[in-house]
TORZATI-408710 format. One record per atom (N, C-alpha, C): atom name; z, y, x; chain. Coordinates in steps of 0.1 Angstrom, whole numbers, m for minus. Each point is the difference from the previous one (the first is absolute). Layout:
<kolmis>
atom;z;y;x;mol
CA;Z;Y;X;A
...
</kolmis>
This chain:
<kolmis>
atom;z;y;x;mol
N;714;209;1262;A
CA;m12;6;m3;A
C;m11;m11;m3;A
N;m7;1;m11;A
CA;m10;m11;m3;A
C;m12;1;9;A
N;m5;m12;3;A
CA;m11;m1;9;A
C;m13;2;m8;A
N;m9;8;5;A
CA;m12;3;m7;A
C;m10;m11;3;A
N;m7;m4;m10;A
CA;m11;m10;3;A
C;m12;8;4;A
N;m8;m6;10;A
CA;m12;7;4;A
C;m10;1;m12;A
N;m7;11;0;A
CA;m10;2;m10;A
C;m13;m6;4;A
N;m6;m8;m8;A
CA;m12;m7;3;A
C;m12;9;m4;A
N;m9;2;9;A
CA;m12;7;m3;A
C;m11;m9;m7;A
N;m6;6;m10;A
CA;m11;m7;m7;A
C;m13;2;8;A
N;m6;m11;4;A
CA;m12;1;8;A
C;m13;m3;m8;A
N;2;m6;m12;A
CA;m11;m4;m8;A
C;m10;11;m2;A
N;m13;m3;0;A
CA;m10;10;m2;A
C;m4;1;m15;A
N;4;11;m6;A
CA;m3;2;m14;A
C;m15;1;m2;A
N;m7;7;9;A
CA;m15;1;m1;A
C;m7;m13;0;A
N;5;m9;9;A
CA;m6;m13;0;A
C;3;m8;m13;A
N;12;1;m5;A
CA;3;m7;m12;A
C;m8;5;m12;A
N;m2;13;m1;A
CA;m8;6;m11;A
C;m14;m5;2;A
N;m6;0;12;A
CA;m13;m5;2;A
C;m2;m15;m4;A
N;10;m8;3;A
CA;0;m14;m3;A
C;0;m1;m16;A
N;8;8;m6;A
CA;1;m1;m15;A
C;m14;3;m6;A
N;m6;11;4;A
CA;m14;3;m5;A
C;m10;m10;5;A
N;2;m6;11;A
CA;m9;m10;5;A
C;0;m13;m8;A
N;12;m3;m5;A
CA;1;m12;m9;A
C;m9;2;m12;A
N;2;12;m6;A
CA;m8;3;m12;A
C;m15;0;3;A
N;m4;6;11;A
CA;m13;1;4;A
C;m6;m14;3;A
N;7;m9;6;A
CA;m4;m13;3;A
C;m3;m8;m13;A
N;8;2;m10;A
CA;m3;m7;m13;A
C;m13;5;m5;A
N;m2;13;0;A
CA;m13;6;m5;A
C;m11;m4;8;A
N;1;1;14;A
CA;m10;m4;9;A
C;m5;m15;m2;A
N;10;m8;m1;A
CA;m3;m15;m1;A
C;m8;m3;m13;A
N;4;6;m11;A
CA;m7;m3;m13;A
C;m14;6;1;A
N;m2;12;5;A
CA;m13;6;1;A
C;m9;m8;10;A
N;6;m4;11;A
CA;m7;m7;11;A
C;m6;m13;m6;A
N;8;m7;m8;A
CA;m4;m13;m6;A
C;m11;3;m10;A
N;1;11;m8;A
CA;m10;3;m9;A
C;m13;4;7;A
N;1;7;11;A
CA;m12;4;7;A
C;m7;m13;6;A
N;8;m10;5;A
CA;m6;m12;4;A
C;m6;m8;m11;A
N;6;0;m11;A
CA;m7;m7;m12;A
C;m13;7;m3;A
N;0;13;0;A
CA;m12;8;m3;A
C;m11;m4;11;A
N;4;0;12;A
CA;m10;m3;11;A
C;m5;m14;m2;A
N;9;m9;m3;A
CA;m5;m14;m1;A
C;m9;m2;m12;A
N;2;8;m11;A
CA;m9;m2;m11;A
C;m13;8;0;A
N;0;12;6;A
CA;m11;9;m1;A
C;m9;m1;13;A
N;7;0;11;A
CA;m8;1;13;A
C;m4;m14;5;A
N;m11;m1;7;A
CA;m4;m13;6;A
C;9;m3;12;A
N;12;m5;m2;A
CA;10;m2;11;A
C;m2;m14;5;A
N;m2;m1;14;A
CA;0;m14;5;A
C;13;m7;m2;A
N;0;m12;m5;A
CA;12;m7;m4;A
C;11;m1;11;A
N;m5;m3;12;A
CA;9;m1;12;A
C;8;13;2;A
N;m8;11;0;A
CA;7;13;2;A
C;9;4;m11;A
N;m4;m3;m12;A
CA;9;3;m12;A
C;13;m8;1;A
N;m1;m13;4;A
CA;12;m8;1;A
C;9;6;10;A
N;m5;3;12;A
CA;8;5;11;A
C;6;14;m4;A
N;m7;9;m6;A
CA;5;13;m3;A
C;10;m1;m12;A
N;m3;m9;m9;A
CA;10;m1;m11;A
C;13;m7;5;A
N;m1;m9;10;A
CA;12;m5;5;A
C;8;10;8;A
N;m7;10;6;A
CA;7;11;7;A
C;9;8;m10;A
N;m5;1;m12;A
CA;7;7;m10;A
C;13;m7;m4;A
N;0;m13;0;A
CA;12;m8;m2;A
C;9;0;12;A
N;m6;0;12;A
CA;8;0;12;A
C;7;14;1;A
N;m6;10;m5;A
CA;6;14;0;A
C;13;m1;m8;A
N;1;m5;m11;A
CA;12;0;m8;A
C;10;m9;6;A
N;m4;m11;6;A
CA;9;m9;7;A
C;7;7;12;A
N;m7;9;6;A
CA;6;7;12;A
C;8;13;m4;A
N;m5;6;m11;A
CA;5;13;m3;A
C;14;m1;m6;A
N;3;m10;m9;A
CA;13;m1;m6;A
C;11;m2;10;A
N;m1;m9;9;A
CA;11;m2;10;A
C;1;12;10;A
N;m12;7;3;A
CA;1;12;8;A
C;8;11;m6;A
N;m3;2;m13;A
CA;8;11;m7;A
C;15;m4;m1;A
N;3;m13;m3;A
CA;13;m4;0;A
C;8;2;13;A
N;m7;m4;11;A
CA;6;2;13;A
C;2;14;4;A
N;m9;9;m3;A
CA;2;14;4;A
C;10;6;m9;A
N;1;m4;m12;A
CA;11;6;m9;A
C;13;m5;5;A
N;1;m13;3;A
CA;13;m6;5;A
C;4;7;13;A
N;m9;1;9;A
CA;3;6;13;A
C;4;15;m1;A
N;m6;7;m9;A
CA;3;14;m2;A
C;14;2;m7;A
N;2;m8;m10;A
CA;13;1;m8;A
C;12;m5;9;A
N;m2;m10;7;A
CA;11;m6;8;A
C;0;6;14;A
N;m9;9;3;A
CA;m1;7;13;A
C;m1;m11;12;A
N;m9;m9;m2;A
CA;m2;m11;10;A
C;m14;1;5;A
N;m1;m3;13;A
CA;m13;2;7;A
C;m9;m13;m2;A
N;6;m12;0;A
CA;m8;m12;0;A
C;m8;m1;m13;A
N;5;2;m12;A
CA;m9;m1;m11;A
C;m12;10;0;A
N;3;12;6;A
CA;m11;10;1;A
C;m10;m5;10;A
N;4;m6;10;A
CA;m10;m5;10;A
C;m9;m11;m6;A
N;7;m9;m7;A
CA;m8;m10;m7;A
C;m10;6;m10;A
N;5;10;m7;A
CA;m9;7;m10;A
C;m12;6;7;A
N;2;6;12;A
CA;m11;6;8;A
C;m9;m11;5;A
N;5;m12;3;A
CA;m9;m11;4;A
C;m9;m4;m12;A
N;6;m1;m12;A
CA;m8;m3;m12;A
C;m9;11;m4;A
N;2;12;5;A
CA;m9;11;m4;A
C;m13;m1;8;A
N;0;m6;12;A
CA;m12;m1;8;A
C;m12;m7;m7;A
N;2;m12;m6;A
CA;m11;m6;m7;A
C;m4;7;m12;A
N;9;7;m7;A
CA;m3;8;m11;A
C;m9;12;4;A
N;3;6;11;A
CA;m8;11;5;A
C;m14;m5;2;A
N;m1;m11;6;A
CA;m13;m6;3;A
C;m8;m4;m13;A
N;7;m4;m10;A
CA;m6;m3;m12;A
C;m5;12;m7;A
N;8;11;0;A
CA;m5;13;m6;A
C;m13;5;8;A
N;1;m1;13;A
CA;m12;4;8;A
C;m12;m9;m4;A
N;2;m13;m2;A
CA;m11;m9;m3;A
C;m5;4;m14;A
N;9;3;m10;A
CA;m5;3;m13;A
C;m7;14;m1;A
N;3;9;10;A
CA;m7;13;0;A
C;m13;m1;7;A
N;m2;m8;11;A
CA;m12;0;8;A
C;m8;m13;m1;A
N;6;m11;0;A
CA;m7;m12;3;A
C;m2;m10;m12;A
N;3;4;m12;A
CA;m3;m9;m11;A
C;m15;m1;m2;A
N;m3;m11;m8;A
CA;m14;m1;m3;A
C;m6;11;m8;A
N;8;4;m10;A
CA;m4;12;m9;A
C;13;9;0;A
N;m2;12;5;A
CA;11;10;0;A
C;m4;11;m11;A
N;8;0;m11;A
CA;m3;10;m10;A
C;9;12;3;A
N;m3;11;m7;A
CA;8;12;1;A
C;15;m2;m4;A
N;2;m8;m10;A
CA;13;m4;m4;A
C;8;m7;11;A
N;m7;m8;7;A
CA;6;m7;12;A
C;4;10;10;A
N;m8;9;3;A
CA;3;11;10;A
C;12;8;m4;A
N;1;3;m13;A
CA;11;8;m5;A
C;13;m8;0;A
N;0;m12;m6;A
CA;11;m8;m1;A
C;6;m4;14;A
N;m9;m4;9;A
CA;5;m5;13;A
C;4;12;9;A
N;m7;12;m2;A
CA;4;11;7;A
C;14;5;m3;A
N;3;0;m13;A
CA;14;4;m5;A
C;10;m11;5;A
N;m3;m12;m1;A
CA;9;m11;5;A
C;2;1;15;A
N;m11;3;7;A
CA;2;2;15;A
C;9;11;3;A
N;m1;11;m8;A
CA;9;12;2;A
C;14;m4;m2;A
N;3;m8;m11;A
CA;13;m4;m3;A
C;6;m8;11;A
N;m7;m10;4;A
CA;5;m9;10;A
C;1;7;14;A
N;m9;9;3;A
CA;0;7;12;A
C;13;9;1;A
N;3;7;m11;A
CA;12;8;0;A
C;12;m9;0;A
N;0;m11;m6;A
CA;12;m9;1;A
C;2;m5;14;A
N;m11;m3;7;A
CA;2;m5;13;A
C;6;11;9;A
N;m5;12;m1;A
CA;5;11;8;A
C;15;2;m3;A
N;3;1;m13;A
CA;14;3;m4;A
C;9;m12;4;A
N;m5;m12;m1;A
CA;8;m12;4;A
C;3;0;15;A
N;m10;4;8;A
CA;2;1;14;A
C;11;11;3;A
N;m1;11;m6;A
CA;10;11;2;A
C;14;m5;m5;A
N;1;m7;m11;A
CA;12;m5;m5;A
C;6;m11;9;A
N;m8;m9;5;A
CA;5;m10;9;A
C;5;6;13;A
N;m7;10;5;A
CA;5;7;12;A
C;13;7;m3;A
N;1;6;m11;A
CA;13;7;m4;A
C;11;m10;m1;A
N;m2;m11;m7;A
CA;10;m11;m1;A
C;4;m5;13;A
N;m9;m2;9;A
CA;3;m7;13;A
C;7;10;9;A
N;m2;13;0;A
CA;6;9;9;A
C;11;8;m5;A
N;4;m1;m12;A
CA;10;8;m6;A
C;14;m5;3;A
N;9;9;2;A
CA;14;m4;1;A
C;5;0;m14;A
N;7;m10;m4;A
CA;4;m3;m14;A
C;11;9;m5;A
N;8;5;8;A
CA;11;8;m5;A
C;0;14;6;A
N;4;10;m8;A
CA;1;14;5;A
C;12;2;8;A
</kolmis>
């Protein structure tokens, strides 16, 4: 009698992966618009140079942190590994702080800033919640039925 191989359960979160897919497109759109808004602010508004430099560098820091974070959460979700998801959660903390800064504490906060950063905060907030649930599921699941 042939020996049956154990059936492996798929633990990957499809909801998280779909959110990551749309987040990648949103981040491209967000980054281009955010840079254009900063160019507008720098040209039209009486922006103190020190503040402008700091806030513009935050925009570059955003992209430096967001790309590895999305890579890690995608890798962790697809490979059903907890460690990349935890590292992506660690990278999400400064991004959450940057969105909060862009919403409340910038030198000039325009309505477009509120809209863009509010949507981005929603995306990253949902990703953090779904990542926590996925990591918990990966860590506590029995692998075979």
